[in-house]
N, C-alpha and C positions, 0 to 999 in steps of 0.2 A: 446529534445525539444516538443517533442510530451506529454511525461510527465507533464512538466508544464503546457502544452494548456489543457489538461484533467484535470489536480488538477486544473488550474484556474476557468475552467469549472463549476467544482462541487461545487468548494467553491463560486460562485456569488451567487447561491442558488438550496433549492431544493423546489421541488412543489410535492405533492402529487397527483396531478392530472396536468398532462401535454398535452395539445392541439396540433393539425399540424399547423407549420410554415403557417404567411401569405404574410413573406417575399419570393420572389423567391432565386433560391440557390445562383444564383449569388450578391446578392445583401447581401444573408447572409456571403457569402465569404470574399467579401469588407472588409463589416464591421467586420467581424472577422478579416480580416488582418490589420487594423487602430489598432484595439484595442491591437493588438501586438504591432503593432510599438510603442501605446504611452505607453504601458508597459515599451518598450526600453528605450524610451525617457525619461519615469519619473525619472529612475537609474541614469538616467545624473545629475541628480539635488543633490543638500543638503536636507539629511531626512527632514528639518526643511522647505523646500517648497516644497518638494511631493506633498501632500496635497490639494496646491494652484495651481500648475501646471497640477495636473492631472482635476481637476475642470476646467481648461483651456480648457484642451484636449478633455475632454471627451465632453464640452460645442461645440467646434467645430465639432468633430464629429456628434454629433446630429443635427447642421446645415448644416453641407455638404451632409450628407445623408438622411436629412428628417425625422430624428426618435426621439422617445423621451428614455430616459433612462428606462420607461415601457417595450418601444418596446424591445429593447436590451436584457433587462431580463428575457425575455418571449422567446424570441427565443435563449437563452443561456442554459433556464431551458428546451428546445424542445432536445438542442444537448445534454446537459447533461444526458436525459432523457435514452439515446441506444447508448450503446459504439460502435458499427459498425458504426455509424452515426458520433461521434466527430470523427472517425479515419477517414471515408470519408471527411470529411470537413477538419479536418486538414490537410490532404495530399495536397486538394487546397488550404487550404492558404497559404499552403508552396510554390507549385507553382507559384502562385503568388507573392509571396515576391520573388521568385528567378527571376521570369520575371521582376520584378520591379526594383533589385537590376541590373539586366544586361542590362537594359535603362541608367541605372546611371552611371554605369562605362561606357558607350558610351558616355557620355557627358564630360568625364573626359579627 
């Protein structure tokens, strides 16, 4: 799972000039977790539907978190610029997703 996340971050974009993030860490973790969920849910759809579904989910993510596609790319570039940062954030994303899963299981 960690390898998938790191590969995803690297594929999103490479920038020769990476600046500091302007999101707080908590927001970055939440957005990254939601991006992970989006990728998971997209795989549940037919290949022919995935682009449309991805667009819908990404638009929803941008609306919920009050971010733009450019904001997301900027912060993904920051994360991929340093493997230590990527690993630290991945651990926090995993923890958040695990906590969300526990909450959902309590409602069943």
